[in-house]
LOROBA-773619 format. One line per 3 residues: their letters; for each residue x negated, y negated, z negated of N, C-alpha, C. Coordinates in pm, 1 decimal, m for minus. Last residue first. Layout:
A = X/Y/Z/X/Y/Z/X/Y/Z; ...
# end
This chain:
SAE = 4576.1/7687.0/5197.3/4569.7/7705.1/5342.9/4706.3/7708.3/5404.6; 4485.4/7445.6/4953.9/4572.0/7554.6/4999.6/4564.0/7566.7/5149.6; 4164.5/7382.1/4825.3/4274.9/7343.0/4911.6/4354.8/7463.6/4954.4
KTV = 4112.4/7467.9/4481.3/4069.5/7459.0/4620.1/4189.7/7420.5/4703.2; 4182.0/7370.9/4218.4/4078.8/7470.7/4241.7/4025.3/7467.0/4384.5; 4260.0/7136.7/3993.0/4262.8/7156.5/4135.7/4149.6/7253.0/4170.4
DCS = 4330.2/7064.4/3727.1/4294.4/7200.9/3762.1/4307.6/7227.6/3911.4; 4301.7/6847.9/3489.0/4289.7/6845.1/3634.6/4240.0/6982.8/3678.4; 4347.7/6775.9/3224.5/4409.1/6896.0/3280.2/4407.9/6891.6/3432.1
DSV = 4074.0/6684.2/3016.4/4172.3/6652.2/3118.4/4225.6/6782.1/3176.0; 3889.6/6523.6/2762.0/3950.8/6643.9/2813.8/4057.5/6603.6/2914.5; 3586.8/6363.7/2700.3/3723.2/6351.3/2749.0/3771.5/6484.8/2803.2
KDE = 3398.3/6467.7/2413.4/3411.4/6435.6/2555.0/3556.9/6440.1/2597.1; 3355.3/6543.1/2155.6/3432.1/6421.5/2177.2/3453.3/6388.2/2323.8; 3192.5/6761.6/2162.8/3327.6/6780.6/2111.0/3416.9/6660.7/2144.1
KSE = 2949.6/6656.2/2252.9/3025.5/6744.8/2340.8/3169.4/6762.6/2294.1; 2891.3/6304.2/2193.2/2892.2/6444.1/2149.6/2982.9/6528.1/2237.7; 2932.7/6044.0/2312.1/2813.4/6123.9/2340.6/2823.5/6271.7/2302.3
LVE = 3179.2/5866.1/2487.9/3139.9/5935.2/2365.5/3030.0/6034.3/2398.7; 3224.8/5557.7/2624.5/3172.1/5690.9/2653.2/3123.4/5750.3/2522.0; 3512.5/5358.9/2653.0/3394.5/5393.4/2574.3/3353.4/5536.2/2606.8
PMA = 3613.7/5205.1/2963.0/3633.7/5296.1/2849.8/3502.1/5326.3/2779.9; 3636.1/4873.5/3057.1/3547.7/4990.4/3063.0/3572.7/5079.1/2940.8; 3925.9/4752.8/3186.3/3846.9/4757.5/3062.7/3765.8/4886.8/3066.0
YST = 4049.6/4545.8/3439.1/3989.3/4674.0/3404.7/3907.6/4659.8/3276.7; 4339.9/4344.0/3361.8/4205.2/4363.4/3414.3/4153.2/4499.5/3370.0; 4689.3/4381.2/3443.6/4577.9/4372.1/3348.8/4446.0/4392.8/3421.1
KNK = 4956.5/4413.2/3533.8/4873.3/4298.1/3575.1/4760.4/4273.1/3475.8; 5100.2/4640.3/3494.2/5088.6/4548.9/3379.9/5009.3/4422.3/3410.6; 5089.0/4761.0/3748.4/5217.3/4750.4/3676.8/5210.4/4642.7/3568.5
LMS = 4816.3/4754.3/3812.7/4915.0/4686.1/3897.0/5045.9/4662.0/3823.2; 4703.4/4902.1/3602.4/4655.2/4766.7/3630.7/4756.1/4688.5/3714.4; 4843.7/5146.4/3626.0/4855.8/5065.3/3505.2/4813.9/4920.6/3531.0
YIV = 4754.1/5231.5/3879.6/4896.7/5213.8/3851.8/4916.3/5120.6/3732.0; 4479.9/5251.2/3833.7/4530.8/5156.4/3933.0/4677.8/5127.0/3908.0; 4478.4/5459.8/3641.8/4421.3/5327.9/3610.5/4478.3/5222.2/3704.6
KVL = 4594.6/5671.5/3783.7/4654.2/5625.3/3657.6/4607.6/5484.0/3623.9; 4409.9/5691.9/3991.1/4549.1/5658.6/4022.7/4619.0/5606.6/3897.3; 4183.8/5776.3/3852.1/4186.6/5641.5/3908.4/4327.7/5598.3/3945.5
KRS = 4250.3/6040.3/3798.7/4239.1/5946.2/3686.5/4245.6/5802.0/3737.2; 4235.8/6134.8/4063.0/4363.2/6143.3/3989.3/4362.6/6047.9/3870.3; 3967.8/6095.3/4118.0/4068.8/6024.4/4196.9/4202.4/6022.7/4123.4
ICI = 3857.7/6280.9/3943.1/3834.1/6138.0/3919.0/3936.8/6055.6/3995.1; 3944.7/6511.6/4074.4/3986.4/6486.9/3935.7/3968.0/6338.7/3900.6; 3805.3/6479.2/4310.9/3951.3/6478.1/4315.8/4007.4/6452.8/4175.3
LAQ = 3545.9/6510.5/4215.8/3586.1/6380.4/4268.2/3737.8/6369.1/4280.9; 3555.0/6782.1/4153.2/3533.0/6684.7/4046.2/3574.6/6544.6/4091.1; 3582.3/6889.0/4408.9/3689.8/6908.0/4310.7/3677.4/6806.8/4196.9
KPN = 3331.6/6814.4/4513.8/3455.5/6764.1/4575.1/3572.7/6776.6/4477.6; 3145.9/6956.2/4345.9/3150.5/6809.0/4349.9/3278.7/6751.7/4409.6; 3330.6/7225.4/4179.1/3230.8/7177.6/4274.6/3243.3/7025.2/4283.8
KGE = 3356.9/7321.1/3835.8/3415.2/7262.2/3955.7/3302.1/7220.4/4049.9; 3248.5/7407.2/3598.8/3249.0/7498.4/3712.1/3312.9/7443.3/3838.2; 3207.6/7239.7/3391.9/3321.7/7330.1/3378.6/3333.3/7426.1/3496.8
LLK = 3006.1/7081.2/3489.6/2970.3/7181.6/3389.4/3083.6/7282.4/3368.9; 3163.5/6914.6/3651.0/3065.8/7004.0/3714.6/3024.5/7115.3/3618.5; 3302.1/6777.3/3453.4/3376.7/6864.2/3544.7/3282.7/6961.5/3617.1
QEY = 3089.9/6633.0/3339.3/3164.4/6728.7/3257.2/3240.0/6827.1/3346.3; 3021.4/6466.5/3549.7/2924.8/6567.4/3505.0/2992.1/6674.1/3419.3; 3258.7/6311.2/3552.9/3216.5/6387.3/3670.1/3121.1/6500.1/3630.0
YNR = 3245.9/6187.6/3302.4/3359.0/6274.9/3333.7/3324.7/6366.1/3452.1; 3016.1/6032.0/3337.6/3019.5/6132.4/3232.1/3129.9/6235.9/3260.6; 3113.5/5865.5/3539.5/2995.2/5947.8/3564.8/2989.6/6063.1/3463.6
FYP = 3321.9/5735.3/3409.9/3353.1/5827.4/3519.0/3233.7/5915.5/3554.9; 3166.5/5592.2/3213.9/3278.7/5677.8/3176.2/3306.2/5781.4/3285.2; 2981.0/5433.9/3358.1/2935.0/5544.9/3273.6/3046.3/5642.4/3235.8
NRP = 2973.9/5325.4/3662.9/3077.6/5338.0/3562.2/3041.0/5458.3/3474.4; 2717.4/5325.9/3770.7/2805.3/5210.2/3792.4/2916.3/5209.3/3687.4; 2443.1/5440.4/3568.5/2564.2/5465.9/3646.7/2649.3/5338.9/3657.9
KGS = 2101.4/5359.1/3609.0/2224.7/5336.8/3532.9/2345.4/5366.8/3620.5; 1869.7/5371.1/3758.9/1910.0/5490.6/3685.9/2036.2/5475.7/3603.0; 1798.8/5173.3/3927.2/1739.8/5165.9/3792.9/1781.0/5285.2/3706.3
PSI = 1954.9/5222.6/4149.3/1811.8/5256.2/4156.4/1742.7/5251.1/4019.2; 2264.9/5355.1/4006.6/2182.4/5249.2/4064.6/2037.0/5293.5/4072.7; 2488.1/5606.4/4095.5/2383.0/5565.8/4002.6/2292.8/5465.5/4073.9
QIQ = 2841.4/5656.7/4129.1/2708.7/5622.4/4182.1/2614.4/5577.8/4071.6; 3096.8/5698.1/4046.8/2993.8/5787.7/3992.6/2853.7/5756.0/4041.8; 3254.5/5506.6/4177.4/3250.7/5508.6/4031.4/3135.8/5592.8/3976.6
QVA = 3238.1/5567.8/4448.0/3176.7/5444.6/4398.8/3158.9/5448.9/4246.8; 3397.2/5795.4/4453.8/3254.3/5807.9/4485.1/3179.8/5685.5/4431.9; 3641.3/5671.9/4401.2/3588.4/5771.1/4306.3/3438.8/5789.5/4328.1
LYY = 3670.3/5522.2/4633.6/3652.7/5451.1/4506.9/3597.0/5545.5/4400.4; 3713.5/5733.3/4809.4/3594.9/5649.2/4827.0/3565.7/5571.4/4698.8; 3961.4/5815.3/4706.6/3848.1/5907.5/4702.1/3716.8/5830.1/4717.2
ITA = 4113.6/5592.5/4772.1/4094.7/5626.4/4630.8/3977.0/5722.3/4614.9; 4100.2/5608.6/5052.3/4052.4/5488.7/4982.7/4025.4/5518.4/4836.3; 4219.9/5856.5/5102.8/4080.4/5834.5/5140.4/4021.8/5713.7/5068.2
QLR = 4483.1/5806.0/5010.8/4402.5/5912.8/4951.3/4253.7/5891.0/4980.2; 4560.3/5608.2/5190.5/4552.6/5578.2/5047.5/4464.9/5680.9/4976.8; 4552.0/5757.5/5425.1/4469.3/5636.6/5413.7/4452.0/5598.5/5267.3
RNG = 4736.6/5963.8/5374.6/4595.2/5995.3/5392.2/4504.7/5873.3/5379.6; 4989.1/6015.0/5169.6/4935.7/5905.1/5249.1/4784.1/5922.5/5258.3; 5085.4/6366.5/5178.7/5063.4/6235.5/5118.9/5006.0/6135.7/5217.5
QKT = 4941.7/6698.2/5177.6/5044.8/6600.0/5210.0/5006.9/6466.3/5148.5; 4796.3/6899.1/5095.0/4755.8/6843.0/5224.0/4858.3/6740.4/5270.1; 4687.1/6926.3/4751.8/4789.5/6922.1/4855.4/4731.9/6866.6/4984.7
AYD = 4493.6/7155.8/4574.1/4502.1/7021.9/4631.3/4603.1/7026.3/4745.5; 4666.5/7376.3/4349.0/4581.6/7350.8/4463.6/4595.0/7205.3/4506.5; 4711.0/7579.3/4065.1/4722.4/7447.7/4126.0/4620.9/7432.2/4238.3
KNK = 4891.8/7879.1/4038.7/4760.6/7816.7/4042.9/4777.2/7683.4/4114.4; 5103.4/8100.8/3855.8/5081.5/7983.8/3940.8/4938.2/7936.2/3931.1; 5260.6/8339.9/3777.4/5116.3/8333.3/3802.8/5088.0/8220.8/3902.6
GAS = 5529.5/8380.0/3754.3/5460.5/8314.7/3643.8/5309.9/8303.8/3661.3; 5603.7/8482.8/4001.5/5603.3/8571.0/3884.6/5522.0/8511.3/3770.0; 5384.4/8294.7/4220.0/5513.1/8350.0/4181.3/5493.2/8438.7/4058.7
GYP = 5238.5/7999.3/4375.5/5236.7/8130.0/4312.0/5377.0/8177.9/4281.3; 5111.7/7673.1/4333.1/5149.1/7780.1/4424.5/5142.7/7910.9/4347.2; 5145.4/7328.9/4252.3/5139.6/7467.5/4206.0/5185.7/7565.1/4315.0
TPA = 4933.8/7070.1/4350.0/5058.0/7138.6/4381.8/5047.6/7282.8/4334.1; 4799.7/6768.8/4207.0/4789.3/6911.8/4236.0/4926.9/6973.5/4260.2; 4807.5/6453.6/4366.9/4862.8/6538.1/4260.5/4847.6/6685.3/4298.5
IGA = 4735.0/6318.8/4589.7/4627.8/6352.2/4496.2/4677.8/6442.0/4383.4; 4898.3/6192.5/4772.3/4852.1/6327.5/4803.0/4738.8/6372.2/4713.4; 5016.5/5953.6/4720.6/4880.2/5949.2/4774.4/4828.8/6087.4/4812.9
YQA = 5254.1/6044.7/4609.9/5258.7/5966.1/4732.7/5121.7/5963.0/4800.1; 5151.9/6160.2/4376.9/5218.0/6244.2/4476.6/5221.9/6173.4/4611.8; 5060.0/5929.1/4250.1/4964.1/6035.3/4285.1/5024.6/6128.9/4389.7
LKE = 5302.8/5798.6/4208.7/5202.9/5736.5/4295.7/5100.6/5840.8/4340.7; 5412.5/5977.7/4027.4/5480.2/5956.0/4155.9/5384.4/5891.3/4255.9; 5231.8/5945.8/3817.1/5245.9/6077.5/3879.4/5311.5/6065.3/4016.5
SSK = 5275.3/5691.5/3730.1/5150.2/5715.8/3802.2/5154.5/5852.4/3871.2; 5624.9/5618.0/3800.2/5513.5/5658.0/3714.2/5387.7/5675.3/3799.1; 5800.3/5516.1/3983.5/5843.3/5520.0/3843.2/5728.6/5553.4/3748.5
FRR = 5737.4/5292.9/4238.3/5692.5/5418.2/4178.6/5727.2/5415.7/4030.3; 5811.9/5040.2/4302.4/5885.5/5148.0/4369.9/5843.8/5286.2/4319.6; 5640.1/4867.1/4182.2/5766.3/4896.7/4112.0/5846.7/5005.9/4180.6
IDG = 5436.6/4808.2/4354.0/5414.2/4916.5/4257.1/5542.9/4956.5/4186.6; 5476.3/4751.4/4687.1/5523.9/4708.2/4555.7/5514.4/4825.2/4458.1; 5199.6/4904.5/4849.7/5313.2/4813.1/4854.4/5347.8/4767.0/4714.1
IEA = 4999.5/5090.4/4909.5/5090.4/5114.2/4797.5/5216.4/5029.5/4810.1; 4862.2/4985.6/5132.5/4914.8/5122.7/5136.3/5018.6/5148.5/5027.0; 4798.8/4726.8/5055.9/4863.8/4748.2/5185.1/4926.2/4887.2/5193.5
ILK = 4662.9/4776.3/4819.1/4793.1/4709.5/4813.5/4869.4/4731.2/4943.3; 4425.9/4889.0/4922.2/4513.4/4967.2/4834.1/4654.1/4908.4/4831.2; 4331.9/4666.0/5059.9/4359.4/4788.7/5134.5/4451.9/4879.5/5052.6
MSM = 4287.6/4493.6/4851.3/4393.7/4461.2/4946.0/4429.4/4581.5/5032.5; 4071.1/4625.4/4734.0/4193.0/4600.5/4657.1/4310.4/4575.1/4750.8; 3881.5/4609.7/4935.9/3933.5/4740.9/4899.3/4063.5/4726.5/4819.4
IIK = 3845.7/4327.6/4929.7/3890.4/4393.7/5052.8/3949.5/4531.1/5021.1; 3747.1/4281.0/4671.7/3878.4/4227.8/4710.0/3932.2/4298.3/4834.1; 3598.1/4585.9/4546.2/3592.7/4449.7/4598.1/3733.1/4406.5/4638.7
MGP = 3488.5/4798.1/4307.2/3609.3/4756.7/4378.9/3594.9/4610.0/4418.4; 3275.0/4857.1/4148.1/3281.4/4921.9/4278.5/3400.8/4881.4/4362.0; 3452.9/4816.4/3844.7/3323.8/4832.7/3911.9/3340.9/4906.4/4044.9
MTA = 3742.9/4610.0/3850.7/3688.4/4744.5/3833.6/3553.3/4753.8/3905.1; 3839.8/4371.7/3929.1/3764.3/4370.4/3803.7/3702.6/4507.7/3774.8; 4000.9/4398.5/4146.3/3858.4/4375.4/4172.8/3775.6/4362.9/4045.0
LTL = 4261.7/4410.1/4045.1/4191.6/4533.9/4079.7/4041.7/4514.8/4099.3; 4432.5/4207.4/3987.5/4315.0/4220.4/3900.4/4230.1/4343.0/3936.6; 4641.2/3960.6/4148.0/4586.6/4095.2/4134.4/4459.7/4094.4/4049.7
GLE = 4808.2/3747.1/4217.2/4767.2/3766.4/4078.2/4711.0/3904.7/4051.7; 4874.4/3670.5/4468.7/4950.0/3783.1/4412.6/4913.7/3810.7/4266.3; 4680.1/3474.0/4507.9/4821.5/3436.1/4504.4/4907.5/3545.1/4441.3
KYL = 4447.1/3626.1/4522.7/4466.2/3533.5/4410.7/4613.0/3495.4/4395.3; 4501.0/3763.2/4762.2/4467.8/3836.9/4639.8/4494.3/3749.2/4517.4; 4526.1/3550.7/4942.8/4642.3/3633.5/4912.0/4622.2/3712.5/4782.7
REL = 4259.1/3461.1/4946.9/4366.9/3371.0/4907.2/4490.4/3450.7/4864.6; 4130.9/3691.6/5043.0/4096.8/3637.5/4910.8/4207.3/3546.9/4858.3; 4248.5/3705.5/5297.9/4271.0/3813.5/5202.1/4238.5/3768.4/5059.9
ESD = 4144.1/3471.4/5410.4/4289.0/3483.5/5392.5/4321.3/3594.5/5292.0; 3871.9/3537.5/5417.8/3915.9/3420.3/5342.5/4066.2/3428.0/5313.0; 3879.1/3756.1/5592.1/3829.9/3773.1/5454.6/3878.2/3658.8/5365.9
IEA = 3966.0/3620.9/5823.7/4049.4/3725.9/5764.0/4008.4/3748.4/5618.6; 3746.8/3453.1/5871.0/3878.9/3394.6/5847.0/3971.7/3495.8/5779.7; 3549.2/3645.9/5916.3/3533.2/3552.6/5803.9/3667.0/3487.4/5769.5
LMK = 3652.2/3762.5/6148.4/3639.4/3842.7/6026.7/3624.6/3753.9/5903.5; 3626.6/3544.3/6327.8/3759.1/3598.4/6295.7/3755.3/3681.0/6166.9; 3346.6/3520.8/6334.6/3428.5/3408.1/6288.5/3567.5/3456.7/6247.0
DSH = 3276.8/3769.4/6444.4/3227.8/3731.2/6311.2/3311.8/3618.7/6252.0; 3399.3/3741.6/6698.0/3445.4/3845.3/6604.0/3400.9/3813.8/6461.5; 3242.9/3535.8/6806.3/3387.5/3516.1/6788.2/3442.4/3617.0/6686.5
QID = 2994.1/3662.9/6814.3/3011.5/3542.0/6733.2/3157.9/3514.4/6705.9; 3056.7/3868.8/6995.0/3014.0/3901.4/6858.0/3032.3/3781.5/6766.6; 3114.0/3719.0/7228.2/3216.0/3806.2/7168.5/3183.0/3839.1/7023.3
SLI = 2862.9/3601.6/7272.5/2979.6/3516.7/7246.4/3091.8/3597.3/7179.7; 2713.6/3831.5/7328.6/2679.5/3748.6/7213.2/2796.3/3658.7/7174.5; 2837.7/3908.4/7569.1/2842.6/3996.8/7451.5/2813.5/3918.1/7324.9
GRT = 2768.0/3687.3/7730.3/2909.1/3723.2/7707.1/2924.6/3810.7/7583.2; 2490.8/3703.3/7732.8/2555.3/3585.0/7673.9/2702.2/3612.6/7642.9; 2467.5/3951.1/7869.1/2416.3/3936.3/7732.4/2480.0/3816.3/7662.7
VID = 2573.8/3886.0/8119.8/2638.1/3990.2/8038.5/2595.4/3975.9/7892.1; 2385.1/3692.9/8199.7/2527.8/3657.8/8189.9/2600.4/3757.3/8100.6; 2150.3/3846.8/8204.3/2161.5/3730.6/8115.0/2306.5/3690.6/8094.6
RSD = 2209.5/4029.3/8407.1/2189.5/4077.2/8270.0/2204.1/3962.6/8169.3; 2211.8/3855.7/8625.4/2334.2/3929.1/8588.3/2325.4/3979.2/8443.9; 1943.2/3775.7/8626.2/2050.0/3675.9/8610.3/2180.5/3742.4/8566.9
QYE = 1806.8/4023.0/8673.3/1791.3/3951.8/8546.4/1902.7/3849.5/8524.3; 1780.5/4201.9/8882.3/1914.4/4176.3/8828.4/1911.3/4095.6/8699.2; 1506.0/4209.9/8945.3/1602.6/4185.5/9051.3/1739.6/4144.5/8997.9
CM = 1282.1/4046.5/8721.6/1363.4/4159.5/8765.9/1467.1/4114.8/8867.8; 979.0/3875.4/8801.8/1112.9/3872.9/8746.7/1195.9/3986.6/8806.9
# end
């Protein structure tokens, strides 16, 4: 038997007790967040890739949606709205470095969730996957394409919160002429 085995056993039992306590506390917090989600009448978790925890994280950062007059104001608050830079009529839009970084990161993570493809080869959200591929074909890099998706998600989230509606999967059109057009022209981050 090792010289310090009794001490190691005490430390191990203490760590195990801490982990069990933390697991219990996390389960209680999850349960409380679910209760609050239902009490507030939220519908964000109806979107693919969005769980109740992420919904509550968005609500914690956004607060009362009525304080934003439009989805554009929410996008500015999140730091997802493109900012024009330039002079003499030669403006170019850049991603801003301002805004609520936690909200921006959560929406960006949700954008990544939207374009994921399952092991069976089906996209989680065909509409956003199609939009992502379209942006890549237009010459945007993957990060720029995800910022464009983030901007669209702000509109969806704003509408869902404002109108208390569930997510409705948009129809994906197959022909190139019918593909969704968008004016997301974020080229690169401003220095």
